[in-house]
N, C-alpha and C positions, 0 to 999 in steps of 0.2 A: 796273208793276213787271215785267220781263221773269223768264221762269221760271229761267234762270241766275242772276239777282240774287236771286230768292227762294230758291233753293237755297243760295246762298253765305250768305245772312243766316240762315236756319236753322241752316247748318253752325256759323254763329259763336256763335249762340245756344247750340247743343248743347255746343260746346267750352267756353264760359263757365260753363255749369252744371257741367259736368265739372271745371273747375278750382275752382270753389266747392266742389263736394263734396270734392275732396281737401282743401282747406284746413279744411273743416267735419270730416272725418274725422282731420285732424292735431291740431285744436284738441281734440276729444273724447279721442283717445288721451292727449294732454297733460295733460289735467284729470284723467283716471283715473290717470294714474301720480302726479299730485301729490296725495298722500293728504291732506296738511294742509288745502288748498284744496276737495278734494272732502268732506273733514270737515266743514268748516265750510258748505258747502251745505247739508248736511243737518242739523246741529246747530244752526245759529242759528235757523232756523224752529222746529225741535222745542224748544228751551229757551224761546223767546219765548211759545209756545203753553203750555207748561207753568207758566211763570211767570204769565203774564196769567191763565190759567184757573184754576190751582190756588193757587199761592202767594201771589199779590196779593188782599188781602181788605181791604177798608175798613170791614168791620163789627168793630170793636175788640173784643176779648175777652180775658180773663186777664190784666187790667192787674195788674202788681205792686203791692200796697200793704202799709201796716202799720195796725195797730189801736192806738190808746191809750185803754183803757178805764179811766177814772178813778173811774166808778161801781162797777165790779166787783159788779154786779148780775146777777141773771137776766135782767132787762130788757134789760140791756146786751148780754148774750150771746145773746139772741134776735134783738136788731136786728143783730148782727154776723151771726148765721145768714142773716136776711133779706136781707142786701147781698151775702153771698157766693151765695145761691140766684139771684140775677140773672145771674150767669156773666160779668159784664162786669169782675169783678175777681177778684184771687186773693190770698189773704191769706198773706202769705210771712213776715212779722214782727210782733211784739207788742214795745211799748216801753212802759217805766212813766212817762215823762215826755215832754211835747211837744217839748224841746229836743233830745232824742235821736232823735226821729223827723224833725226838721226836718233835722238833720245828715244823716240817712240820704237824705233827698231831695237834699240838697246833693251827696251822694256818689254819686247815681244809682242807690242800691240798690233804692229803689222810687220809683214814680211819684206817689203819693199818700198820704194818710194820714186815716183816720177817727178823730176825736177825740170819745169820749162822756165829757161832763162828771161832776163828782161829783154835781151837783144833776139827775141825769138823771130821776129819779121825780117831782121837783118840777117840771120843765118839763113833763113829760107831763100833769101834773093841770093846770097852768097854760095847755094848749095852744098851748105854745111850740116852736120848731124844738130837735130832740132832740139834735143835735150840729154838728160842722163837719167839712167837708172841707178838707184842706191840700193843693192840688193843683200838680205841676210843669206850669206852663203853658208849657214851653219847645217842647213837642211839642203843637200844636193840635188834633190829631185826638185824642189821648190825652185833652187836658183837655175836648175837647167831650164824650167819651164818659162822663167822670165828672160833667161839669156835668149830665148827664142824670138823675144819681141823687139830686140835691138836691129833687127833686119826687117821688121813689119813694114810693108809698102804703105805709102800715103799718098798713092798717086791721085785721089780723089780730092785732096786738100792741097796738095803741094806738087806744083807741075815741075818735077826735075828732069831735065834732059842734059846729061844722062842721069839717071838716079845715084846717090851717093852709095859706097858699100854698105853703110850703117845708117840707120836712122837715127838711133840713141847711141849715146856712150853708156859703158856699164862699169860700175865700181861694186865688187865682191867684197863686202865686209867679213871678217872673221875665218873665213876659209877661202882666200883667194885661188888656191891650188884645186880647189874642189876635190879634196882627197876624202874618201867614204870612211876612213878610219876617224876622222875627226867628227863626224856626225855619228858613228856607231858606238863608240865607246862609252861616251856620256850615257847614251841609251841603254847600252848593256847593263848598266848600274842597276836601272830599273828593271829589267828582266829578270836578272840573277837573284837580287834582292826580293822581287815578288815571288819566284819559286821557292827559295830557302827559307826565307822568314816564315811565309804561309805554312808551308809544309813542317816544318820544325815545330813551331808552335801548335798547330792543331793535333800532330802526333803525341805530342808531350802530354797533353791533356788527356787524349783518348788511351794512351799507353798506361797513364795512372788508373783509369778507369777499368782497363782490361786486367791489370794485376791487382785490382781490388784496394788500391791505395786510396781512392777517394772515400771510401767508407771510414778509415782511420781519420782523415781530414773532418769529418763531421763532428768527431768528439772534440776538435781544438777549437780554441776560440778565434781562430782564423775566419775573417769576413771574405765574402766571396769577391768582393772588388780588391782586396788587399792578395788574394790568391793569384787573380787575375795580373796584377801588376808586378807580383813576385816573379811569376812564371815569365814574363816578356824581358824583364830587366837582363838577365844572362844572354839572350839571343840579341840584345843590342850589340853587346861587344861583340859577337860572332859578325853580325852584320858590318861593324866598322873594319873588322880584319878583312873583310871581303872588299869593302870599298877601297881600302889602301891597297890591295893587291892590283885590283883592277886598274884604278887610276895611276899607280906607279908603274907597272908594265906598260900601260897604253902611254904614258908620258915618254918613258926612256925606250921603249921598243917602237912604238909608232909614231912619234914625236906629236903627239896630241897636246895641244897647247892648254895651260891652266891659266887662264886671265884673271879669274875671280880669287878673291881672297879665302884662304883655307877654312878661315872661321865661318864663313858663310856655306861653304861646302859642307862643313860638319853639321852646321845647323839644319840645313835642307836635307840632307841625308838621316837626320835624327828624327826628323819629322816624317819621313817617308817609311822608315824603320818602324817607328811606332804605329803607323796606321797600317801596315803590314802585318805586324804582330797582332793587332787587335782583329784584323779580318781572320787571321789563323785561329785566335780564341772563339771568334763566332762560329767558324766552321766545326770547332772542336765540341761545340755545344750541340751540333747536328749530328755530327758522325758518331756511330757506335763502335766502329773498328778502325784500326790504322789503314787498312785497306779503303776503306769508305772516305777516309781524311785526304789520302793520296789522290782519290779519283776526283773529289770536290776541288782540289788543288789544280789538278789539270783544267778543270772545268773554268777556273778563275783565270790560270796562265794562258790559255789559248787566246780569250779576248784580249788580255793584256799585251801580248806581242802584237797582234795584228791591228789593234784599234787604238793603242796609245800614240802611234806616231813614231813608234820605233823604227819600222820599215817603211810603212805607208804612210805619206803626208795626212794630216788631219783634215786638210782642206779638200782633198779628193775623195772623201767619204760622204755617203748620202746623209741626209739630216739624221734619218733614225739611227744610222751608225754612229753619228757624232754624239747624240744623246747618250748611247750606251757607253761611249768612249768616256763622256765626262763623268760619268759614276766610277770609273776605275782609277784607285789612286795612282797607279803606274802612269796613267796620261799626266795628270798634274806633276808628278815628280820628274818625269823627263822633260817637260817645259822648263820645270825649275831648274834642273842641274844642267841643261844644256845653255840656259840663260847665264848661270853663274860660271859656270867652267869656260863657255865660248865667248860669251859677249861680256863678261866682267860686270855683270848685273848683280845686285844683291836682293835680300828678301823683300827691302821695302819696294823695290821696282816690281817684284813678282809675287806681291802682297795676297793675291787673289787665289793663287795656287796654295800658297802658304797657310792661308785661313782655311781652305778647304781641307786640306790635311789635318790640321788640327782639329777641325770640327768633326771629322770622319772618326778620329782617334778618341775623342771625347764620348761621341754617339756610342760608338762601337764597344768602347769599354762598359758603358752602362747597360747596353743590350746583352753583352757577354755575361756579365755579373749577375744579371736578372735571371737569364736562361739557365745560367749554373746553379743558381740557388734552386729555382723551380725543379732542376733534375735532381738535386740531392733531396729535396723533400720526397 
């Protein structure tokens, strides 16, 4: 290669590098000006680190339980204190009858019940099991933690020689085989609906803005709230189709029981779909592009998967993580839908979660309509 050709080649390489440098500089400036995208770059890895390193805990503790002490004896109180000392459980209720305790499990107020029978002293003398655990088996991790207590030693209180193979009997409700699919499939409804409903709705409004259609709506008599409601109604049917697919396949392929009435499942699902679509509308009033809408959806989706009780038990989370969990619609829906499908409960039994979803939808619609009106001005 001649000298002139080498010089020309080097000059072309330098010019190419300068052009790439100019484009890189432009991209960096554009990214720094896009505060939402820049925030996601920092916040997503930070939140994942905090969630997996701090909030996520498979060592289940402080499971809410109830006590039915029919013996009303000093020995019964000592056994109760020994169970509490394990820190696996947290006694939040005491019931006089087993029927009331079972109803508390059905309503989701407690995850288990320790029943100490009237003949507790006689059982100890005969070296028999001293009581029985009634366990909500719909959450396999919680039931596994409670199952470990059936062989807990009571040597300080009961001088068994030799000790029996089991200290307590255990009755698993709703999922006696402890199949993970029974727990996963209802929770999967919350995760999939969270992802699709929020993303579809937020992207729909932003797409209208990008195409310039929102300017056309300014000249129409459509109010902000009317537009918000009209935007979410078509996606309600999309959500119902997804629910039908998940529950149908889960029931026929994985043999997931559906113990609650379909009408209650429908009403509970509609409450969550409305809350998720409302959250999508609020995101659409902040996001300026569809990319930003997708990024903010991921920002909501990650905590919804990890903190809602879908994978990790709510009781295993630290208190600050539980506060964040309570703010997520997915947390309330997963409690609600598992209660209806697996325990056969209805919305009256789970009214706290149902009322929360209704309140979130109403407040979210008002906030979204006000912010949307402001953006049109």
